[in-house]
C-alpha positions in Angstrom: -2.1 -23.8 -2.6 -2.7 -21.7 0.5 -2.3 -18.0 1.2 -1.5 -16.4 4.5 -4.3 -13.9 5.1 -4.2 -11.2 7.8 -7.5 -10.6 9.6 -8.2 -7.7 11.9 -11.0 -8.2 14.4 -12.9 -5.6 16.6 -11.8 -5.5 20.2 -14.7 -7.5 21.6 -14.0 -10.4 19.2 -10.3 -10.3 19.9 -11.1 -10.6 23.6 -13.5 -13.4 23.0 -11.0 -15.3 20.9 -8.1 -14.4 23.3 -5.9 -12.9 20.5 -3.8 -9.8 20.4 -3.5 -7.8 17.2 -4.0 -9.4 13.8 -4.9 -13.1 13.2 -2.8 -14.7 10.5 -4.6 -17.6 8.8 -3.5 -20.1 6.1 -6.4 -20.1 3.7 -6.9 -22.4 0.7 -7.2 -20.8 -2.7 -9.4 -19.2 -3.8 -9.3 -16.6 -1.0 -12.9 -15.5 -0.4 -14.9 -14.2 2.5 -16.2 -17.7 3.1 -12.8 -19.4 3.1 -11.3 -16.7 5.4 -14.2 -17.0 7.8 -14.2 -20.8 7.7 -10.5 -20.7 8.6 -11.0 -18.1 11.3 -13.8 -20.2 12.9 -11.8 -23.4 12.6 -8.9 -21.8 14.5 -11.1 -20.0 17.0 -14.3 -22.0 17.4 -15.6 -19.5 20.0 -16.2 -17.1 17.2 -18.7 -19.4 15.5 -22.0 -17.6 15.3 -20.6 -14.2 16.2 -19.7 -13.0 12.7 -22.1 -15.2 10.6 -25.3 -16.9 11.5 -24.9 -20.5 12.4 -27.6 -21.8 10.1 -27.6 -19.6 7.1 -23.8 -18.6 7.2 -25.0 -15.0 6.3 -23.1 -12.0 7.8 -24.7 -10.7 10.9 -26.5 -7.4 10.5 -24.1 -5.3 12.6 -20.9 -6.8 11.1 -19.1 -5.3 8.1 -16.2 -6.5 6.0 -13.6 -4.2 4.5 -10.4 -4.6 2.5 -8.2 -2.2 0.5 -10.5 0.7 1.6 -13.5 -1.0 0.1 -16.7 -2.1 1.8 -17.1 -5.8 0.9 -20.0 -6.4 3.2 -22.5 -7.0 0.3 -20.2 -9.0 -1.9 -21.0 -12.6 -2.5 -19.4 -14.9 0.1 -17.6 -16.8 -2.7 -16.3 -13.8 -4.6 -12.5 -13.6 -4.6 -11.1 -11.1 -2.2 -8.6 -8.5 -3.6 -5.2 -9.9 -4.6 -3.6 -7.7 -1.9 -5.5 -9.6 0.8 -4.7 -13.0 -0.7 -1.0 -12.0 -0.8 -1.0 -10.8 2.8 -0.2 -7.2 1.9 -3.5 -5.9 3.1 -5.7 -7.1 6.0 -9.3 -8.3 5.8 -11.1 -6.2 8.4 -14.1 -7.4 10.4 -15.8 -4.3 11.8 -18.7 -3.8 14.1 -21.1 -1.5 12.4 -22.2 1.7 14.2 -25.9 2.3 14.8 -27.8 5.2 16.2 -28.8 8.7 15.4 
């Protein structure tokens, strides 16, 4: 079974992947950060290494994940995403973290 997941990327990654607006991905169940990012990188190979490290597959330090108004950045990669994301009602957001002071 697959789910259609909506992914919102920051402007610089949309430009790199040459996409406008949201990316819609068919993701196999269970819908997790890992399965969404695997599907995103399979569809847009140019994004490999920009969101996750090539070797460790860990989230890059200045990238955050949000869904349903929750910060999911520190959740386990194989933890199920909220049902609203899996159903396509809410997007999975990849956000560039702000730094500075």
